[in-house]
Structure formats: structure tokens, C-alpha cells
C-alpha positions as CSV (number, residue, x, y, z in Angstrom):
1,M,49.6,166.5,119.2
2,L,49.8,166.8,115.6
3,H,47.7,164.6,113.0
4,P,49.2,162.0,111.6
5,C,48.4,163.6,108.1
6,Y,50.4,166.1,108.8
7,I,53.2,163.7,109.8
8,A,53.2,161.9,106.6
9,I,53.2,165.2,104.3
10,G,56.1,166.4,106.1
11,W,58.0,163.3,105.4
12,L,57.0,163.2,101.8
13,T,58.3,167.1,101.3
14,S,61.6,166.7,103.3
15,Q,62.4,163.3,101.2
16,A,61.8,165.5,98.2
17,R,64.0,168.1,99.0
18,T,66.4,165.7,100.4
19,Q,66.2,164.0,97.1
20,E,66.9,167.6,95.2
21,A,69.4,168.7,97.8
22,R,71.6,165.2,97.3
23,L,72.2,166.0,93.6
24,A,72.7,169.3,93.7
25,P,75.8,169.5,95.3
26,M,77.2,166.5,94.6
27,Y,76.8,167.3,90.6
28,P,76.9,170.8,89.7
29,R,75.3,172.3,86.1
30,V,78.4,172.5,83.6
31,S,79.0,175.4,81.4
32,Q,77.7,174.4,77.5
33,G,81.8,175.0,76.6
34,R,83.3,172.2,78.4
35,R,81.0,169.9,77.3
36,L,81.5,171.1,73.7
37,L,85.4,170.8,74.4
38,G,84.8,167.1,75.9
39,I,83.2,166.4,72.6
40,T,86.0,168.3,70.5
41,L,88.8,166.4,72.3
42,D,87.2,162.8,72.2
43,W,86.6,163.6,67.5
44,L,90.4,164.7,67.5
45,A,91.2,161.4,69.6
46,C,89.3,159.2,67.0
47,Y,90.9,161.2,64.0
48,V,94.2,160.8,64.7
49,I,93.6,157.0,65.5
50,S,92.0,156.3,62.3
51,L,94.3,158.7,59.9
52,G,97.0,156.8,61.4
53,F,95.0,153.3,60.9
54,F,92.4,153.4,58.5
55,A,93.0,155.8,56.4
56,G,95.7,154.1,54.1
57,N,98.9,155.1,52.3
58,G,100.3,158.4,50.7
59,S,100.5,162.2,51.7
60,F,98.4,163.9,54.7
61,T,96.2,165.5,52.1
62,D,95.8,161.8,50.4
63,R,94.5,160.6,53.5
64,V,91.9,162.2,54.8
65,P,89.1,161.8,53.4
66,G,89.4,158.0,54.3
67,A,89.4,158.9,57.6
68,R,86.1,160.2,57.4
69,V,84.1,157.3,58.1
70,P,86.3,155.5,60.1
71,T,86.4,158.3,62.9
72,L,82.5,158.7,63.1
73,L,82.6,154.9,63.7
74,L,85.5,155.0,66.0
75,L,83.9,158.2,67.9
76,F,80.7,156.5,68.2
77,A,82.3,152.6,69.4
78,E,84.6,155.1,71.9
79,Y,81.4,157.3,73.0
80,S,79.2,154.1,74.0
81,L,82.1,152.0,75.5
82,L,83.7,154.4,77.8
83,V,80.8,156.0,79.2
84,A,78.5,152.6,79.6
85,F,81.5,151.0,81.4
86,G,83.6,153.8,83.0
87,G,80.9,156.7,83.3
88,A,82.8,159.4,81.3
89,S,84.3,159.7,77.4
90,F,88.1,160.1,77.2
91,G,87.3,164.1,76.4
92,H,84.9,164.0,79.3
93,R,87.8,162.5,81.9
94,L,90.5,165.6,80.6
95,V,87.8,168.6,81.3
96,G,86.5,166.7,84.5
97,L,83.1,165.8,83.3
98,K,81.0,162.8,84.1
99,V,77.9,161.2,82.7
100,I,75.0,160.4,85.4
101,R,71.3,159.3,85.1
102,F,69.3,162.2,85.7
103,S,66.8,160.7,87.7
104,D,68.8,159.5,90.5
105,G,72.7,160.6,90.2
106,G,73.5,156.9,89.4
107,A,76.2,155.8,85.8
108,A,73.9,155.6,82.5
109,T,73.1,152.0,81.3
110,P,74.8,150.6,78.4
111,L,71.6,151.4,76.8
112,Q,71.5,155.1,77.7
113,A,75.7,155.2,76.5
114,V,74.4,153.5,73.3
115,I,71.3,156.4,73.0
116,R,73.9,159.3,73.7
117,G,76.2,158.1,71.2
118,A,73.5,157.5,68.7
119,L,72.4,160.9,69.2
120,L,75.4,162.6,69.2
121,M,76.4,161.6,65.5
122,P,74.1,164.1,64.0
123,L,75.7,166.8,65.5
124,I,79.5,165.3,65.0
125,T,78.6,165.2,60.9
126,R,76.7,168.2,60.3
127,L,79.5,170.3,59.6
128,P,80.8,167.2,56.8
129,L,77.5,166.6,55.4
130,M,76.6,170.4,54.8
131,K,80.0,171.3,53.2
132,M,79.7,167.9,51.1
133,A,76.3,169.4,50.1
134,E,77.4,172.5,49.0
135,E,80.5,171.2,47.0
136,L,77.3,168.7,45.6
137,M,75.8,172.3,44.4
138,R,78.8,174.0,43.1
139,D,79.5,170.6,40.8
140,F,76.2,170.5,39.9
141,Q,75.8,174.7,39.1
142,I,79.2,174.1,36.9
143,R,77.8,170.7,35.3
144,S,81.3,168.9,36.5
145,W,79.8,166.0,37.5
């Protein structure tokens, strides 16, 4: 006959392995390329919408500067709302991704989705901000400001 302590330890370790095994086949690891493609598709969709509705009139080159801030606001709203209430953003759905909680594999809460969206914004804005900083430095060097 087994000691009750051994039975309890065996049950606890089997539960931990069951939880780990339950999440592994359902949600396999996804490559960074697919994640980046999903974010890029989200950004492109928001950029096209902001060019069409929020950038003003004129030629394409006249409208591009007016679409920067609306694109970021639209991306934040789109990403946060669709992840919170749909489990995936527009780009995620196109590449077959789903946002889940790491702890139990459930859907992300609205607060988690807003935090994900807020943490995504510095990643998206890094390149345009660097370009603006380079232009500012160039203008400062030639004193054309």
C-alpha cells in the first residue's frame, strides 16, 4: 500500500504536467516573422484608413504628413478593441494568430489588451521618431529652422 503523501505528490505533479501538456499542443509557439507580419498588416490597414479619412485634401504627398498621428491613434484603438473582444487583431487573423493569456490559455482581458496596445506604440513609433530626429539634427546643422 502506498503512503498518502506519495499519492498527493503524484497527483500534484500530474496536474502540473497536465496543465503544461494541455497548453502545448493547443497553442504552439509562433515565429517572430508571423507576429511582425500581423503587426505590419494592422499598421498598413490603419494607414490606408487614415490616409482616406483623416489626412485632408490634396495629392498623395500632401496627405502623408497629416496621416501620422491618426494612424497611431487608430492602430491603438483597433488593436486594443479587437484583441480585447475578438481575441485577435485584423493582422493576427490574416496570419492565423490568436492572443491568449500565458497563465491558463484563456482570452486576454480588456485591460491586458489595452496594455498590449500601449506597449506596441513605442515599437511602431520608433522609426518615424528616429527619422524626425535625424531631420531636426540636419536642420540644426545647416541652421535652416
